[in-house]
C-alpha positions as CSV (number, residue, x, y, z in Angstrom):
1,M,-0.1,0.1,0.0
2,E,2.9,2.4,1.0
3,K,4.5,1.8,-2.4
4,N,1.3,2.7,-4.3
5,K,1.0,5.9,-2.3
6,S,4.6,6.8,-3.1
7,R,4.0,6.1,-6.8
8,E,0.9,8.2,-6.8
9,Q,2.6,11.0,-5.1
10,S,5.5,10.8,-7.7
11,T,3.0,10.8,-10.5
12,R,1.2,13.8,-9.1
13,S,4.6,15.7,-8.8
14,D,5.3,14.8,-12.4
15,V,2.0,16.1,-13.7
16,V,2.5,19.4,-11.6
17,R,5.9,19.9,-13.2
18,Q,4.5,19.5,-16.6
19,L,1.6,21.9,-15.8
20,K,4.1,24.4,-14.7
21,A,6.0,24.0,-17.9
22,V,2.9,24.4,-20.0
23,R,1.8,27.5,-18.1
24,K,5.3,29.0,-18.8
25,E,5.2,27.9,-22.5
26,Q,1.9,29.7,-22.9
27,H,3.3,32.9,-21.1
28,I,0.5,32.7,-18.5
29,T,1.4,34.1,-15.0
30,Q,0.3,32.3,-11.8
31,E,-2.1,35.2,-11.2
32,V,-3.9,34.6,-14.4
33,L,-4.0,30.9,-13.9
34,A,-5.3,31.3,-10.5
35,E,-8.1,33.7,-11.8
36,R,-9.0,31.1,-14.4
37,A,-9.1,28.2,-11.9
38,G,-11.1,30.2,-9.3
39,T,-8.4,30.0,-6.7
40,K,-5.7,32.2,-5.1
41,K,-2.3,32.9,-6.7
42,S,-0.7,31.5,-3.5
43,N,-2.4,28.1,-4.1
44,I,-0.9,28.0,-7.6
45,S,2.5,28.9,-6.2
46,R,2.3,26.3,-3.5
47,L,1.2,23.8,-5.9
48,E,4.1,24.5,-8.3
49,S,6.7,24.6,-5.5
50,G,5.6,21.3,-4.1
51,R,4.2,22.6,-0.8
52,Y,0.6,21.6,-1.7
53,N,-0.5,18.1,-2.4
54,P,-3.5,18.8,-4.7
55,S,-6.5,16.6,-5.2
56,L,-7.1,15.1,-8.6
57,D,-10.0,17.4,-9.1
58,F,-7.9,20.4,-8.6
59,L,-5.3,19.1,-11.0
60,V,-8.0,18.5,-13.6
61,K,-9.2,21.9,-13.2
62,V,-5.8,23.6,-13.6
63,A,-5.0,21.5,-16.6
64,G,-8.3,22.4,-18.1
65,C,-7.5,26.2,-17.6
66,L,-4.4,25.5,-19.7
67,G,-6.2,23.6,-22.4
68,K,-4.9,20.3,-21.4
69,T,-6.1,17.2,-19.6
70,V,-4.2,15.4,-16.9
71,E,-4.0,12.4,-19.1
72,T,-2.4,14.3,-21.9
73,V,0.1,16.0,-19.6
74,S,0.9,12.6,-18.0
75,Y,1.3,10.8,-21.4
76,T,3.6,13.7,-22.5
77,H,5.7,13.3,-19.5
78,L,6.0,9.5,-20.0
79,R,6.9,9.9,-23.6
80,A,9.7,12.5,-23.0
81,H,11.4,10.0,-20.4
82,E,11.3,6.8,-22.6
83,T,14.7,5.4,-23.4
């Protein structure tokens, strides 16, 4: 059970890193993303810095605000790290 929890945490961290990269690629500030997601800038900052363990619903919402899905972001991350 602990191993699955660790894997899930790692996957969420990877998704968050990818979402941050997408936000930067789109030249969107944390403030604008927070507005779109209906949250505070501090929540986006905490999310991106790893100080916030987001729910899947929150990740889905943030991804949607960037025109992505969590699945697309996860798949892109996995493909980038294939050897």
